[in-house]
N, C-alpha and C positions, 0 to 999 in steps of 0.2 A: 462371538468371532474374536479370535486372538489378534494380537498386533500385527503379526506377519501377514495374516489373511487380509487385514484391513489395508495394509500397505500395498499388497499385490493387487487387490481389487481397485484401489485408487489409481494405481499405475496403469492398469489395463483400461479403466474408464477414461482416464486422462488421455491415453494414447488414442483411443477410439474417437473421442471428442476432437482432439487435435487433428487427426487424419481427416475426419469428415469436414471440419472447418476449412482445412487446407484445400481439400478437393472442391468445396463449394466456392471458395474465393479464387480458384485458379481460372485463368483466362482461356477456358475451352468451351466448346458448345455444350448445351445441356445434355444432348444424347450421349456424347462422349464422356461427360462427367458421370452420368448415371451408370454407364458401362464400367467405368473405373471404380466407382463406389461398389458396384455389385461384385466385381472381381476381387477387390481388396477385402470386402466383407467375407467372401467365401474363404479366402486365404486365412484371414484372422480366425474365422470359426474353426478351421481345420487345426490351426496352431493351438487354440484354446482347448479343443477336444483332446489333443495330444498331451497338453500339460495336465489336464484334469485326469486323464487315464494314467499318466505317469505318477501323479500325486496319489491316486487311489492305490496303485500298485505298491508304492513306497509305504503308504500308510498301513496296508495289509501286511507287508513284510515286516514292518517295525512292530506291529501288534501281534505277529505270529498267526494271522488269520489267512485262510485260503481266499483268493479273490473270487467274487461272485460274478459269473458271466451270464448275460441275458441271452 
């Protein structure tokens, strides 16, 4: 794993941990907190999937390879 990947991984992991900690420490009911966590997790998963897809496309373009679609 190169330095850039380590930095990005650390940033994303720190963001997730911070968000979960903030939600759990917030003064809301448990049911509302769980819904907030679920909603934010889905949003984050979509963002990460977009970044991964963009990274793969950029990598394939840089290496001159055709993207593989499933």
